[in-house]
Short mmCIF file of the C-alpha atoms (twelve columns), coordinates in Angstrom:
data_MODEL
# 
_entry.id   MODEL 
# 
loop_
_atom_site.group_PDB 
_atom_site.id 
_atom_site.type_symbol 
_atom_site.label_atom_id 
_atom_site.label_alt_id 
_atom_site.label_comp_id 
_atom_site.label_asym_id 
_atom_site.label_seq_id 
_atom_site.Cartn_x 
_atom_site.Cartn_y 
_atom_site.Cartn_z 
_atom_site.pdbx_PDB_model_num 
ATOM 1   C CA . MET A 1   -17.065 6.353   10.365  1 
ATOM 2   C CA . THR A 2   -13.397 6.136   9.637   1 
ATOM 3   C CA . PRO A 3   -11.058 8.369   11.642  1 
ATOM 4   C CA . GLY A 4   -8.831  9.323   8.731   1 
ATOM 5   C CA . THR A 5   -5.119  8.910   8.276   1 
ATOM 6   C CA . ALA A 6   -2.186  11.192  8.901   1 
ATOM 7   C CA . THR A 7   -1.074  13.322  5.995   1 
ATOM 8   C CA . SER A 8   1.479   15.707  7.470   1 
ATOM 9   C CA . LEU A 9   4.542   14.732  9.448   1 
ATOM 10  C CA . GLY A 10  3.290   16.639  12.465  1 
ATOM 11  C CA . SER A 11  0.119   14.538  12.772  1 
ATOM 12  C CA . GLY A 12  1.760   11.134  12.298  1 
ATOM 13  C CA . ALA A 13  2.243   10.465  16.015  1 
ATOM 14  C CA . MET A 14  -1.481  10.396  16.762  1 
ATOM 15  C CA . PHE A 15  -2.075  7.833   14.023  1 
ATOM 16  C CA . ASP A 16  0.892   5.752   15.202  1 
ATOM 17  C CA . ARG A 17  -0.958  5.458   18.533  1 
ATOM 18  C CA . ILE A 18  -4.171  4.107   17.016  1 
ATOM 19  C CA . ALA A 19  -2.631  2.117   14.145  1 
ATOM 20  C CA . ASP A 20  -3.097  -1.336  15.685  1 
ATOM 21  C CA . ARG A 21  -6.849  -0.718  16.118  1 
ATOM 22  C CA . TYR A 22  -7.370  1.340   12.988  1 
ATOM 23  C CA . ASP A 23  -9.009  -1.279  10.738  1 
ATOM 24  C CA . LEU A 24  -11.323 -2.497  13.511  1 
ATOM 25  C CA . LEU A 25  -12.335 1.074   14.286  1 
ATOM 26  C CA . ASN A 26  -13.074 1.753   10.627  1 
ATOM 27  C CA . ARG A 27  -15.300 -1.282  10.254  1 
ATOM 28  C CA . ILE A 28  -17.246 -0.631  13.478  1 
ATOM 29  C CA . LEU A 29  -17.617 3.138   13.177  1 
ATOM 30  C CA . SER A 30  -18.676 3.025   9.517   1 
ATOM 31  C CA . LEU A 31  -20.873 -0.078  9.960   1 
ATOM 32  C CA . GLY A 32  -18.720 -1.675  7.263   1 
ATOM 33  C CA . ILE A 33  -19.668 0.874   4.598   1 
ATOM 34  C CA . ASP A 34  -16.170 2.343   4.270   1 
ATOM 35  C CA . GLN A 35  -15.038 -0.516  2.022   1 
ATOM 36  C CA . ARG A 36  -17.880 0.226   -0.415  1 
ATOM 37  C CA . TRP A 37  -16.861 3.890   -0.399  1 
ATOM 38  C CA . ARG A 38  -13.332 2.859   -1.369  1 
ATOM 39  C CA . ARG A 39  -14.640 0.775   -4.273  1 
ATOM 40  C CA . LEU A 40  -16.487 3.821   -5.578  1 
ATOM 41  C CA . ALA A 41  -13.285 5.876   -5.333  1 
ATOM 42  C CA . ARG A 42  -11.396 3.248   -7.307  1 
ATOM 43  C CA . GLU A 43  -14.067 3.295   -10.012 1 
ATOM 44  C CA . ALA A 44  -13.881 7.093   -10.201 1 
ATOM 45  C CA . LEU A 45  -10.222 6.834   -11.263 1 
ATOM 46  C CA . ARG A 46  -11.272 5.211   -14.587 1 
ATOM 47  C CA . LEU A 47  -7.980  3.342   -14.819 1 
ATOM 48  C CA . ALA A 48  -6.512  2.068   -18.060 1 
ATOM 49  C CA . PRO A 49  -4.298  -1.045  -18.186 1 
ATOM 50  C CA . GLY A 50  -0.916  -0.768  -16.477 1 
ATOM 51  C CA . GLN A 51  -1.297  2.712   -15.051 1 
ATOM 52  C CA . ARG A 52  0.621   4.036   -12.047 1 
ATOM 53  C CA . VAL A 53  -1.424  5.336   -9.096  1 
ATOM 54  C CA . LEU A 54  -0.582  7.277   -5.934  1 
ATOM 55  C CA . ASP A 55  -2.683  6.499   -2.852  1 
ATOM 56  C CA . LEU A 56  -1.968  9.382   -0.494  1 
ATOM 57  C CA . ALA A 57  -2.732  9.002   3.243   1 
ATOM 58  C CA . THR A 58  -2.760  5.264   2.614   1 
ATOM 59  C CA . GLY A 59  -2.888  4.305   6.299   1 
ATOM 60  C CA . THR A 60  -3.006  0.522   6.549   1 
ATOM 61  C CA . GLY A 61  -3.371  0.263   2.781   1 
ATOM 62  C CA . ASP A 62  -7.071  -0.497  2.281   1 
ATOM 63  C CA . LEU A 63  -7.553  1.824   -0.694  1 
ATOM 64  C CA . ALA A 64  -4.162  0.987   -2.218  1 
ATOM 65  C CA . LEU A 65  -5.122  -2.695  -2.155  1 
ATOM 66  C CA . GLN A 66  -8.552  -1.932  -3.644  1 
ATOM 67  C CA . VAL A 67  -6.915  -0.028  -6.490  1 
ATOM 68  C CA . ALA A 68  -4.278  -2.726  -7.073  1 
ATOM 69  C CA . ALA A 69  -7.095  -5.270  -7.388  1 
ATOM 70  C CA . ASP A 70  -8.560  -3.373  -10.359 1 
ATOM 71  C CA . GLY A 71  -8.673  -5.630  -13.400 1 
ATOM 72  C CA . SER A 72  -6.555  -3.155  -15.368 1 
ATOM 73  C CA . GLY A 73  -3.498  -4.196  -13.348 1 
ATOM 74  C CA . PRO A 74  -2.250  -0.842  -12.009 1 
ATOM 75  C CA . SER A 75  0.847   -0.406  -9.886  1 
ATOM 76  C CA . VAL A 76  0.229   1.579   -6.700  1 
ATOM 77  C CA . ILE A 77  2.411   3.598   -4.362  1 
ATOM 78  C CA . GLY A 78  0.786   4.039   -0.963  1 
ATOM 79  C CA . ALA A 79  2.213   7.053   0.892   1 
ATOM 80  C CA . ASP A 80  1.722   8.068   4.525   1 
ATOM 81  C CA . PRO A 81  3.838   9.750   7.238   1 
ATOM 82  C CA . SER A 82  2.820   7.270   9.953   1 
ATOM 83  C CA . ARG A 83  5.539   4.627   10.152  1 
ATOM 84  C CA . ARG A 84  3.350   2.300   12.201  1 
ATOM 85  C CA . MET A 85  0.510   2.530   9.680   1 
ATOM 86  C CA . LEU A 86  2.936   1.726   6.861   1 
ATOM 87  C CA . ALA A 87  4.304   -1.267  8.756   1 
ATOM 88  C CA . LEU A 88  0.791   -2.677  9.095   1 
ATOM 89  C CA . ALA A 89  0.091   -1.933  5.424   1 
ATOM 90  C CA . ARG A 90  3.177   -3.941  4.434   1 
ATOM 91  C CA . VAL A 91  1.961   -6.936  6.449   1 
ATOM 92  C CA . LYS A 92  -1.493  -6.673  4.865   1 
ATOM 93  C CA . ALA A 93  -0.110  -6.336  1.333   1 
ATOM 94  C CA . ALA A 94  2.178   -9.343  1.847   1 
ATOM 95  C CA . SER A 95  -0.681  -11.453 3.202   1 
ATOM 96  C CA . GLN A 96  -2.745  -10.642 0.099   1 
ATOM 97  C CA . GLY A 97  0.116   -11.179 -2.323  1 
ATOM 98  C CA . ALA A 98  -0.185  -7.595  -3.552  1 
ATOM 99  C CA . ALA A 99  3.098   -7.411  -5.442  1 
ATOM 100 C CA . ARG A 100 2.038   -4.237  -7.300  1 
ATOM 101 C CA . VAL A 101 1.720   -2.186  -4.071  1 
ATOM 102 C CA . GLU A 102 4.753   -0.228  -2.886  1 
ATOM 103 C CA . LEU A 103 4.688   1.769   0.371   1 
ATOM 104 C CA . SER A 104 6.543   4.970   1.132   1 
ATOM 105 C CA . ALA A 105 6.718   7.644   3.833   1 
ATOM 106 C CA . ALA A 106 5.587   11.029  2.507   1 
ATOM 107 C CA . ASP A 107 4.090   14.357  3.548   1 
ATOM 108 C CA . ALA A 108 1.112   15.489  1.453   1 
ATOM 109 C CA . GLN A 109 2.392   19.068  1.458   1 
ATOM 110 C CA . ALA A 110 5.802   18.171  -0.033  1 
ATOM 111 C CA . LEU A 111 5.489   15.014  -2.099  1 
ATOM 112 C CA . PRO A 112 8.832   13.335  -2.917  1 
ATOM 113 C CA . PHE A 113 7.787   12.451  -6.470  1 
ATOM 114 C CA . ALA A 114 8.631   13.897  -9.857  1 
ATOM 115 C CA . ASP A 115 6.214   16.015  -11.894 1 
ATOM 116 C CA . HIS A 116 3.626   13.907  -13.770 1 
ATOM 117 C CA . ALA A 117 4.940   10.714  -12.121 1 
ATOM 118 C CA . PHE A 118 1.460   9.163   -11.827 1 
ATOM 119 C CA . ASP A 119 -1.490  8.483   -14.090 1 
ATOM 120 C CA . ALA A 120 -3.951  8.953   -11.215 1 
ATOM 121 C CA . ALA A 121 -4.120  9.620   -7.485  1 
ATOM 122 C CA . CYS A 122 -6.536  8.899   -4.680  1 
ATOM 123 C CA . MET A 123 -6.925  9.736   -1.006  1 
ATOM 124 C CA . ALA A 124 -9.317  8.326   1.599   1 
ATOM 125 C CA . PHE A 125 -10.139 10.231  4.776   1 
ATOM 126 C CA . GLY A 126 -6.907  12.178  4.928   1 
ATOM 127 C CA . ILE A 127 -7.354  15.562  3.277   1 
ATOM 128 C CA . ARG A 128 -9.131  17.077  6.274   1 
ATOM 129 C CA . ASN A 129 -6.031  16.351  8.399   1 
ATOM 130 C CA . VAL A 130 -3.712  18.376  6.157   1 
ATOM 131 C CA . PRO A 131 -2.897  21.815  7.615   1 
ATOM 132 C CA . ASP A 132 -2.590  23.394  4.140   1 
ATOM 133 C CA . ARG A 133 -5.153  21.603  1.960   1 
ATOM 134 C CA . PRO A 134 -4.680  23.791  -1.146  1 
ATOM 135 C CA . LEU A 135 -0.948  23.075  -1.046  1 
ATOM 136 C CA . ALA A 136 -1.623  19.328  -0.929  1 
ATOM 137 C CA . LEU A 137 -4.100  19.605  -3.812  1 
ATOM 138 C CA . ARG A 138 -1.540  21.525  -5.859  1 
ATOM 139 C CA . GLU A 139 1.085   18.896  -5.051  1 
ATOM 140 C CA . LEU A 140 -1.300  16.199  -6.276  1 
ATOM 141 C CA . ALA A 141 -1.910  18.203  -9.450  1 
ATOM 142 C CA . ARG A 142 1.853   18.433  -9.927  1 
ATOM 143 C CA . VAL A 143 2.558   14.693  -9.638  1 
ATOM 144 C CA . VAL A 144 -0.430  13.526  -11.747 1 
ATOM 145 C CA . ARG A 145 0.000   13.766  -15.519 1 
ATOM 146 C CA . PRO A 146 -2.311  16.009  -17.558 1 
ATOM 147 C CA . GLY A 147 -5.585  14.172  -18.116 1 
ATOM 148 C CA . GLY A 148 -5.052  11.927  -15.082 1 
ATOM 149 C CA . ARG A 149 -7.743  11.456  -12.468 1 
ATOM 150 C CA . LEU A 150 -8.004  12.259  -8.748  1 
ATOM 151 C CA . ALA A 151 -10.520 10.696  -6.350  1 
ATOM 152 C CA . ILE A 152 -10.825 11.879  -2.743  1 
ATOM 153 C CA . LEU A 153 -13.079 10.387  -0.082  1 
ATOM 154 C CA . GLU A 154 -13.788 12.526  2.948   1 
ATOM 155 C CA . LEU A 155 -16.193 12.572  5.855   1 
ATOM 156 C CA . CYS A 156 -18.586 15.507  5.829   1 
ATOM 157 C CA . GLU A 157 -21.002 17.170  8.195   1 
ATOM 158 C CA . PRO A 158 -24.520 16.071  7.112   1 
ATOM 159 C CA . ARG A 159 -26.535 19.265  6.785   1 
ATOM 160 C CA . ASP A 160 -30.019 18.989  5.323   1 
ATOM 161 C CA . GLY A 161 -33.289 17.321  6.244   1 
ATOM 162 C CA . ALA A 162 -34.213 14.576  8.676   1 
ATOM 163 C CA . LEU A 163 -31.502 12.236  7.406   1 
ATOM 164 C CA . GLY A 164 -28.963 15.007  7.890   1 
ATOM 165 C CA . GLN A 165 -30.118 15.341  11.500  1 
ATOM 166 C CA . LEU A 166 -29.595 11.619  12.013  1 
ATOM 167 C CA . GLY A 167 -26.152 11.918  10.457  1 
ATOM 168 C CA . ARG A 168 -25.226 14.789  12.762  1 
ATOM 169 C CA . LEU A 169 -26.412 12.811  15.781  1 
ATOM 170 C CA . TYR A 170 -24.186 9.952   14.689  1 
ATOM 171 C CA . VAL A 171 -21.135 12.177  14.081  1 
ATOM 172 C CA . HIS A 172 -21.492 14.250  17.250  1 
ATOM 173 C CA . GLY A 173 -23.005 11.682  19.605  1 
ATOM 174 C CA . LEU A 174 -22.198 8.077   18.816  1 
ATOM 175 C CA . VAL A 175 -18.850 8.382   17.011  1 
ATOM 176 C CA . PRO A 176 -16.927 10.058  19.858  1 
ATOM 177 C CA . ARG A 177 -18.375 7.654   22.438  1 
ATOM 178 C CA . ILE A 178 -17.672 4.499   20.433  1 
ATOM 179 C CA . GLY A 179 -14.267 5.800   19.383  1 
ATOM 180 C CA . ALA A 180 -13.281 6.721   22.937  1 
ATOM 181 C CA . TRP A 181 -14.342 3.282   24.160  1 
ATOM 182 C CA . LEU A 182 -12.356 1.464   21.471  1 
ATOM 183 C CA . SER A 183 -9.360  3.771   21.243  1 
ATOM 184 C CA . GLY A 184 -9.088  7.042   23.134  1 
ATOM 185 C CA . ALA A 185 -11.210 10.079  23.866  1 
ATOM 186 C CA . ARG A 186 -8.638  12.579  22.612  1 
ATOM 187 C CA . GLU A 187 -8.369  11.002  19.147  1 
ATOM 188 C CA . TYR A 188 -12.121 10.853  18.666  1 
ATOM 189 C CA . ARG A 189 -12.779 14.347  19.917  1 
ATOM 190 C CA . TYR A 190 -10.371 15.268  17.136  1 
ATOM 191 C CA . LEU A 191 -12.406 13.176  14.675  1 
ATOM 192 C CA . GLN A 192 -15.624 14.970  15.552  1 
ATOM 193 C CA . GLU A 193 -14.025 18.419  15.455  1 
ATOM 194 C CA . SER A 194 -12.150 17.806  12.201  1 
ATOM 195 C CA . ILE A 195 -15.336 16.706  10.425  1 
ATOM 196 C CA . ALA A 196 -17.156 19.816  11.648  1 
ATOM 197 C CA . ARG A 197 -14.325 22.054  10.381  1 
ATOM 198 C CA . PHE A 198 -14.148 20.488  6.923   1 
ATOM 199 C CA . PRO A 199 -15.698 22.711  4.213   1 
ATOM 200 C CA . PRO A 200 -19.115 21.836  2.748   1 
ATOM 201 C CA . PRO A 201 -18.776 19.623  -0.348  1 
ATOM 202 C CA . GLN A 202 -19.420 22.332  -2.939  1 
ATOM 203 C CA . GLU A 203 -16.934 24.669  -1.260  1 
ATOM 204 C CA . PHE A 204 -14.246 21.989  -1.214  1 
ATOM 205 C CA . ALA A 205 -14.983 21.216  -4.875  1 
ATOM 206 C CA . ARG A 206 -14.333 24.899  -5.642  1 
ATOM 207 C CA . ILE A 207 -11.032 24.695  -3.749  1 
ATOM 208 C CA . MET A 208 -10.044 21.702  -5.879  1 
ATOM 209 C CA . SER A 209 -10.862 23.644  -9.038  1 
ATOM 210 C CA . ALA A 210 -8.803  26.613  -7.859  1 
ATOM 211 C CA . CYS A 211 -5.852  24.264  -7.276  1 
ATOM 212 C CA . GLY A 212 -5.710  23.030  -10.854 1 
ATOM 213 C CA . TRP A 213 -8.309  20.242  -11.044 1 
ATOM 214 C CA . ARG A 214 -10.863 20.315  -13.861 1 
ATOM 215 C CA . ASP A 215 -14.426 19.002  -14.118 1 
ATOM 216 C CA . VAL A 216 -14.612 18.495  -10.358 1 
ATOM 217 C CA . GLU A 217 -17.626 16.592  -9.064  1 
ATOM 218 C CA . ALA A 218 -18.799 16.148  -5.475  1 
ATOM 219 C CA . ARG A 219 -20.926 13.049  -4.887  1 
ATOM 220 C CA . PRO A 220 -22.580 12.656  -1.450  1 
ATOM 221 C CA . LEU A 221 -22.579 9.117   -0.054  1 
ATOM 222 C CA . THR A 222 -24.653 7.538   2.737   1 
ATOM 223 C CA . PHE A 223 -26.948 10.471  3.513   1 
ATOM 224 C CA . GLY A 224 -24.071 12.935  3.145   1 
ATOM 225 C CA . ALA A 225 -21.898 11.462  5.892   1 
ATOM 226 C CA . CYS A 226 -19.176 10.953  3.282   1 
ATOM 227 C CA . CYS A 227 -18.435 12.628  -0.043  1 
ATOM 228 C CA . LEU A 228 -16.532 11.423  -3.087  1 
ATOM 229 C CA . PHE A 229 -14.716 14.222  -4.900  1 
ATOM 230 C CA . ALA A 230 -13.342 13.502  -8.368  1 
ATOM 231 C CA . GLY A 231 -11.541 15.618  -10.927 1 
ATOM 232 C CA . THR A 232 -9.137  15.617  -13.851 1 
ATOM 233 C CA . ALA A 233 -5.636  17.127  -13.984 1 
# 
């Protein structure tokens, strides 16, 4: 269960504090499933050869590197306000020889990119940390060209049935305890609370539509613990 990455300048300090343990925490808390979720997000972008992609809330660069590895050969800008996260992403990209990945500091609510600068955009576990989510979604719609794709991964509160009950037990019981043991209680209380405050998938899909995204789909993953949102500019 990945904690998410900072997406506004005000929240960057918390993610600077956990940056060195971030990848380990992701793998343990998600039982390794978060990398599969990122592959599904990359596929949802439907990239054509040589396209330019923005990975917002890139953190240590996992999704940016997944996208750059697409056989279509995209170039990727990974953006995040956490300087420490970006430093670790640069080390990771260099170790993997990811020459098509560029990293940049940016706030999701005021992106420093020109209109229609990208063919597609993606975001993994960051949108729930943005104070003004509609503003960030409109900014993404501004920087992605008409017809370009957006894929967002976000943790959700499992709601229905016995599997939903198991998911809620995991989110509210095990995640804060494991996270506090590995990192810090304050950060993982925030994780639990931020997941609970995030809108239900269909509501967030409606917010995306209202912010300029067309044909928005919400796809639950892993018993609803995560959702993949995809749409077209």
